[in-house]
DRENLUM-551664 format. One record per residue (C-alpha): x, y, z; residue in three letters. Coordinates in pm, whole numbers, padded with zeros to 5 digits, always signed. Layout:
N
XYZala;...
***
This chain:
536
-06149+01284+02151met;-06218+01630+02196thr;-06142+01576+02561glu;-05815+01400+02505ile;-05666+01584+02240leu;-05645+01968+02377pro;-05422+01863+02639pro;-05183+01727+02411leu;-05149+02000+02175leu;-04821+02165+02362pro;-04683+01809+02222leu;-04658+01945+01866leu;-04414+02179+01989val;-04219+02015+02259gly;-04153+01700+02100ile;-03976+01806+01780pro;-03778+02032+01992leu;-03644+01765+02237leu;-03595+01531+01904met;-03417+01808+01748gly;-03158+01841+02048ala;-03137+01421+02060leu;-03057+01438+01643gly;-02794+01732+01705ala;-02630+01501+01973ala;-02592+01193+01771leu;-02250+01317+01592arg;-02168+01009+01376arg;-02492+00802+01355ser;-02668+00937+01048lys;-02924+00632+01003arg;-03026+00747+01389ala;-03079+01100+01267arg;-03268+01000+00968his;-03505+00775+01167ile;-03554+01031+01443ile;-03639+01299+01185ser;-03884+01079+00977leu;-04043+00952+01286gly;-04089+01244+01449thr;-04248+01394+01120leu;-04484+01093+01101thr;-04566+01118+01427ala;-04711+01488+01363met;-04855+01381+01069phe;-05068+01127+01265val;-05189+01401+01520phe;-05262+01655+01319ser;-05450+01387+01109leu;-05656+01335+01446leu;-05689+01712+01491leu;-05853+01725+01141val;-06100+01452+01211ile;-06187+01632+01565ala;-06238+01946+01418thr;-06407+01869+01110his;-06764+01970+01234asp;-06662+02287+01340gly;-06516+02216+01672thr;-06261+02440+01828val;-06023+02289+02066leu;-05820+02493+02316ala;-05577+02449+02601his;-05376+02693+02785lys;-05002+02636+02905val;-04913+02807+03226gly;-05035+02920+03570phe;-05375+03047+03436trp;-05554+03009+03769asp;-05274+03223+03979phe;-05198+03459+03706thr;-05448+03492+03436pro;-05236+03725+03221gln;-04971+03465+03173val;-05033+03151+02973ala;-04984+03038+02630ile;-05306+02953+02470pro;-05312+02683+02201phe;-05609+02676+01980val;-05666+02413+01702val;-05995+02444+01443asp;-06049+02309+01101ala;-05793+02586+00954leu;-05485+02529+01130asn;-05544+02163+01149ser;-05568+02134+00770leu;-05249+02372+00698val;-05058+02188+00983leu;-05142+01853+00810met;-05051+01965+00482ile;-04737+02089+00640ile;-04642+01769+00798thr;-04679+01602+00462ile;-04411+01846+00324leu;-04171+01806+00585gly;-04177+01408+00532ile;-04148+01447+00170thr;-03865+01733+00164ser;-03667+01518+00424val;-03692+01217+00177met;-03584+01452-00087phe;-03289+01582+00122ala;-03171+01217+00227met;-03175+01118-00159ala;-02931+01425-00203thr;-02611+01541+00004his;-02818+01780+00206glu;-02914+01577+00482ala;-02559+01441+00538arg;-02503+01742+00756ser;-02531+01660+01108arg;-02739+01979+01186phe;-02987+01918+00879tyr;-03244+01692+01060his;-03224+01906+01393pro;-03289+02214+01187phe;-03577+02108+01003val;-03731+01951+01347leu;-03685+02272+01532ile;-03859+02464+01217leu;-04126+02225+01263met;-04173+02298+01626ala;-04193+02674+01530gly;-04449+02612+01258val;-04661+02414+01479ala;-04660+02671+01775gly;-04714+02977+01506ala;-05037+02764+01364leu;-05185+02699+01723met;-05081+02985+01938thr;-05410+03217+02027gly;-05190+03531+02110asp;-05009+03771+01894ile;-04697+03809+02107phe;-04634+03408+02099asn;-04713+03422+01729leu;-04419+03655+01711phe;-04190+03423+01929val;-04289+03101+01729phe;-04209+03284+01415ile;-03855+03357+01559glu;-03830+02984+01660val;-03930+02917+01303met;-03688+03150+01112leu;-03385+03088+01359leu;-03330+02732+01182pro;-03425+02862+00870ser;-03110+03106+00859tyr;-02874+02815+00915gly;-03022+02590+00636leu;-03048+02898+00400leu;-02665+02937+00436ala;-02541+02606+00522met;-02737+02418+00201met;-02667+02704-00063gly;-02281+02749-00025ala;-02147+03062-00143lys;-02478+03146-00317leu;-02654+03076+00007gly;-02443+03302+00199ala;-02571+03603-00017his;-02912+03522-00016gly;-02883+03460+00339ala;-02792+03780+00417arg;-03094+03930+00231ile;-03325+03656+00404tyr;-03179+03744+00767val;-03205+04121+00703ser;-03536+04168+00550val;-03685+03917+00809asn;-03503+04106+01101leu;-03687+04430+00990leu;-04020+04234+00953ala;-03985+04082+01291ser;-03889+04425+01451thr;-04194+04580+01257leu;-04410+04300+01407leu;-04306+04342+01761leu;-04333+04718+01747phe;-04722+04659+01637gly;-04774+04401+01883val;-04659+04649+02142gly;-04867+04884+02023leu;-05175+04666+02049val;-05071+04574+02395tyr;-05044+04930+02486gly;-05375+05055+02356thr;-05594+04729+02414ala;-05403+04597+02715gly;-05379+04224+02597thr;-05229+04030+02320val;-05485+03735+02357asn;-05637+03709+02030leu;-05978+03618+02202ala;-05970+03923+02419glu;-05930+04131+02106leu;-06211+04009+01955his;-06343+04285+01712gly;-06117+04560+01882ala;-06008+04663+01563gly;-06317+04773+01454val;-06412+04944+01788asp;-06104+05128+01857asp;-05872+05313+01574pro;-05569+05301+01786ala;-05592+04915+01823val;-05659+04916+01419ala;-05355+05089+01385val;-05155+04841+01599gly;-05330+04563+01411gly;-05235+04706+01090ala;-04871+04724+01152val;-04919+04365+01255val;-05055+04279+00926leu;-04797+04475+00738thr;-04487+04279+00908ala;-04675+03952+00828ile;-04738+04086+00479gly;-04347+04121+00436ile;-04312+03767+00544lys;-04569+03639+00319ala;-04387+03831+00056ala;-04683+04020-00076val;-04624+04292-00345val;-04462+04536-00284pro;-04291+04380-00026val;-04191+04050-00228his;-03841+04115-00361gly;-03675+03909-00088trp;-03805+03597-00206leu;-03682+03614-00544thr;-03349+03710-00414arg;-03298+03416-00169thr;-03530+03110-00255tyr;-03336+03044-00581pro;-02998+03067-00443met;-03014+02802-00167thr;-03056+02396-00242ser;-03343+02263-00436pro;-03436+02049-00125ala;-03449+02369+00093val;-03645+02553-00133thr;-03901+02282-00152ala;-03929+02294+00216leu;-03951+02646+00260phe;-04186+02717-00019ser;-04476+02526+00169gly;-04406+02650+00491ile;-04289+03016+00571his;-04510+03228+00346thr;-04795+03004+00421lys;-04766+03029+00801val;-04755+03381+00744ser;-05099+03398+00502ile;-05242+03162+00794tyr;-05198+03449+01039ala;-05352+03705+00813ile;-05646+03496+00773tyr;-05660+03444+01136arg;-05594+03808+01267ile;-05841+03955+01020tyr;-06105+03723+01112ser;-06067+03778+01497val;-05901+04136+01555met;-06087+04289+01279phe;-06421+04077+01273asp;-06389+04093+00908gly;-06426+04449+00909asp;-06548+04546+00528glu;-06395+04895+00527arg;-06068+04760+00453phe;-06149+04470+00223leu;-06065+04698-00114trp;-05722+04725+00007ile;-05663+04372+00028ala;-05820+04312-00314leu;-05585+04580-00477val;-05285+04420-00299val;-05389+04065-00421thr;-05434+04192-00763ser;-05092+04354-00792leu;-04965+04068-00623thr;-05101+03808-00906met;-05008+04064-01182leu;-04652+04127-01071ile;-04560+03791-00989gly;-04632+03630-01286val;-04479+03901-01518leu;-04194+03887-01315gly;-04145+03544-01403ala;-04113+03616-01791ile;-03778+03715-01793gly;-03615+03470-01583glu;-03387+03190-01744lys;-03393+02907-01456thr;-03669+02673-01351thr;-03618+02763-00978arg;-03638+03153-01053ser;-03953+03116-01247ile;-04126+02910-01018leu;-04035+03144-00696val;-04211+03417-00928phe;-04511+03205-00933his;-04517+03149-00596met;-04553+03505-00550ile;-04821+03543-00789ser;-05033+03228-00619gln;-04988+03433-00316ile;-05231+03689-00470gly;-05484+03418-00545tyr;-05488+03271-00178ile;-05525+03608-00018leu;-05823+03693-00248ile;-06049+03493+00045gly;-05942+03762+00275val;-06012+04058+00038gly;-06361+03918-00028leu;-06407+03780+00315phe;-06743+03599+00227thr;-06833+03219+00271gly;-06754+03110-00063leu;-06429+03368-00099gly;-06282+03198+00217leu;-06370+02852+00119thr;-06207+02922-00233ala;-05883+03060-00047gly;-05856+02814+00214ile;-05892+02536-00075phe;-05607+02732-00287tyr;-05361+02739-00003leu;-05369+02402+00061leu;-05354+02310-00284his;-05090+02564-00363his;-04854+02410-00079met;-04865+02048-00230ile;-04822+02154-00596val;-04550+02399-00535lys;-04343+02197-00347ala;-04388+01906-00578ser;-04285+02133-00878leu;-03942+02248-00660phe;-03890+01872-00628met;-03943+01752-00996ser;-03727+02031-01124thr;-03475+02028-00826gly;-03417+01666-00901ala;-03296+01747-01248ile;-03092+02018-01109glu;-02926+01775-00838glu;-02842+01549-01139thr;-02738+01737-01427tyr;-02584+02040-01224gly;-02804+02316-01359thr;-03157+02471-01357gly;-03058+02689-01650glu;-03346+02627-01941ile;-03101+02666-02221asn;-02855+02425-02053lys;-03120+02125-02069leu;-03367+01956-02298gly;-03454+01623-02412gly;-03573+01526-02071met;-03908+01347-02159leu;-03705+01075-02324lys;-03422+01059-02060arg;-03641+01127-01747glu;-04029+01021-01813pro;-04124+00980-01505leu;-03991+01316-01391ile;-04162+01456-01678ala;-04500+01319-01578ile;-04458+01428-01228thr;-04373+01781-01344phe;-04659+01781-01614met;-04923+01678-01315ile;-04821+01968-01089ala;-04758+02221-01351ala;-05103+02182-01516leu;-05239+02185-01147ser;-05061+02505-01105leu;-05221+02641-01450ala;-05580+02560-01335gly;-05642+02287-01590leu;-05895+02020-01479pro;-05885+01736-01345pro;-05633+01864-01109phe;-05679+02061-00786ser;-05555+02375-00943gly;-05867+02391-01162phe;-06119+02347-00851val;-05914+02608-00683ala;-05928+02868-00936lys;-06276+02798-01037phe;-06386+02858-00694ser;-06171+03180-00673ile;-06306+03326-00976ile;-06653+03252-00911gln;-06640+03393-00553ala;-06529+03729-00707thr;-06816+03745-00947leu;-07052+03659-00664glu;-06927+03996-00524gln;-06933+04170-00838ser;-06568+04223-00838his;-06545+04172-01234tyr;-06192+04307-01237trp;-06062+04084-01011val;-06180+03780-01195ala;-06016+03941-01509ala;-05690+03946-01327val;-05686+03613-01200ala;-05803+03444-01571val;-05528+03675-01731ile;-05253+03551-01490val;-05387+03183-01550ser;-05331+03206-01887val;-04948+03375-01827phe;-04887+03058-01594thr;-04992+02821-01832leu;-04719+02989-02085leu;-04451+03008-01804ser;-04514+02626-01744met;-04493+02557-02117leu;-04148+02743-02133lys;-04034+02530-01879ile;-04182+02220-02075trp;-04031+02303-02396val;-03708+02396-02276gly;-03623+02135-02040val;-03829+01812-02153phe;-03883+01861-02535met;-03616+01892-02796gly;-03241+01755-02783lys;-03004+01771-02486pro;-02688+01977-02540pro;-02401+01806-02629ala;-02231+01852-02320asp;-02493+01723-02058leu;-02343+01436-01945glu;-02003+01589-01925glu;-02142+01860-01709asn;-02348+01616-01500ala;-02041+01400-01426leu;-01836+01727-01331ala;-02106+01843-01118tyr;-02115+01500-00936gln;-01733+01506-00870glu;-01767+01843-00736arg;-02059+01823-00491met;-01991+01449-00380his;-01625+01478-00393gly;-01609+01144-00559lys;-01317+01045-00824arg;-01466+00887-01126tyr;-01191+00730-01373leu;-01199+00925-01699arg;-01168+00684-02002val;-01172+00805-02371gln;-01434+00530-02485ala;-01693+00585-02735gln;-02055+00435-02645ala;-02151+00387-03002glu;-01823+00229-03138ser;-01883-00036-03397pro;-01573-00233-03248thr;-01662-00435-02953leu;-01414-00633-02759thr;-01534-00909-02564ile;-01326-00985-02238gly;-01348-00982-01890pro;-01472-00667-01713pro;-01209-00422-01650thr;-01217-00110-01425ala;-01252+00111-01710ala;-01581-00058-01836met;-01698-00035-01481ser;-01621+00335-01488ala;-01797+00393-01806val;-02108+00193-01672leu;-02104+00404-01362ser;-02048+00719-01569arg;-02373+00645-01775gln;-02589+00555-01485arg;-02456+00864-01332ala;-02653+01099-01539val;-03005+00955-01473arg;-03223+01088-01182val;-03234+00802-00958pro;-03575+00696-00798ala;-03547+00810-00466lys;-03499+01160-00620leu;-03814+01104-00806ile;-04036+00962-00533ile;-04132+01262-00301pro;-04213+01504-00584gly;-04429+01209-00718ala;-04592+01157-00403ile;-04694+01524-00402leu;-04806+01513-00756ala;-05023+01223-00682ala;-05165+01417-00369ile;-05289+01696-00604thr;-05447+01451-00864val;-05650+01291-00540phe;-05732+01661-00430phe;-05871+01693-00793gly;-06067+01404-00805phe;-06190+01414-00436gly;-06227+01787-00423ala;-06553+01730-00270glu;-06418+01621+00071leu;-06128+01899+00078leu;-06400+02171-00004met;-06620+02048+00251met;-06327+02079+00518leu;-06216+02408+00364ser;-06614+02538+00401glu;-06589+02442+00791thr;-06273+02645+00807ala;-06421+02922+00624ala;-06740+02924+00869glu;-06493+02919+01193asn;-06349+03250+01024leu;-06656+03413+00945leu;-06810+03334+01297asn;-06511+03361+01534pro;-06733+03345+01821glu;-06672+02963+01889glu;-06286+03010+01887tyr;-06333+03292+02121val;-06545+03107+02348glu;-06308+02819+02351ala;-05967+03002+02437val;-06191+03198+02730met;-06294+02851+02866asn;-05989+02676+02835ala;
***
């Protein structure tokens, strides 16, 4: 398998691009676009699963695309180890469930939704697998271009405002990233990560260029203090797009931070304190920002920032346990956060609002959604037996092992505030009585969003008088109206699948922890990564 898979790595980029183009060419066949999208994402999942199996023992797979024998400096190295194969596998799962969620709403009706998603996934695969920092920049841009379209197209007027911020900040970050890549190339004479191994430690000029690269990627990862763009864009697009983005964009950037610091800086201990300060501030500011928010998505987006701090603690510690815990947390968080966005998004798509004070009583009305949200929320807060408990316990254990007691204290405090925020959503959305105008608002929203005309009749469902007779159009309209204010099963299933995965990660934590430990070993000892690239 280790001989067969490397030459196939470029297909993870090429096939989604081709299928995206094919989907865009199919103007009228909505079913064909659905099949192409889900089929491509499923194939990517199967391939990534094979990569996880092939690299679970620390094996590194590498392949170079280009005329390497004739022009040694012109080639695109694709490298896969335990870390990026795991991240890619989780991202493909998120892609499948996000497309399922979008198909259950009005989102996937657009001719360009599926092509945009497939091009996005091609960029993600390339960014995760590339072995040089220039092509990292290129693939990040490939990933961002369809994101601009999705953000604006699926968010209507609010999305246009959010898209302006999103595009502006990412263009600035991309410019800074390209500038950093230029600095590295100008000082080291290469952008290949394998050739840059340890250069950030040995050469201060390369270290400056690497620091610029990490800063630019930090902006894209929404690390404090450059996090504000995230809270002003993600809540303003559609629930389906938010769920998709939550597990992809910032997480690819986090992966890049892990990889670059491991190879280029060789885990240099001189700068680790900076990472710990930044991650602690990210945890605190993220969770405190959620306190004053009044919509479910805004609260979850602020917590997304907070959880990014937890994940990057692994880089700040750069020990075996610290990296293992950080990687485990990364994988757990991608699943849990998407599940939360889908469960609350299902309510928003059905009832037309995510404002907590306009909802209520969902535990009785929507018990399946309530269970899905509860599982994901408890996992996010770090309670057993879910994956979040294992992730946070490992993070705290790793900080205590290195005597960083203040970081451990911040992690515990933030966990408490996270639980309180989840309780805020639970009490406001799922407990109590629903507002009197909940059904009227839901019906009006469905008419506005889906363009349907519902026959309104002045009838009381609880009327003591019942007339027996043949069914009429008015009676059918009442029944349709009553059914319209219930979350359909097709909206529940994607989030429920992800919630089930977090339960599996909790009870099967030993397997995921073992894989995370292997990935951590690859980061601690990047020599095999370097050797695989140089010998490809």
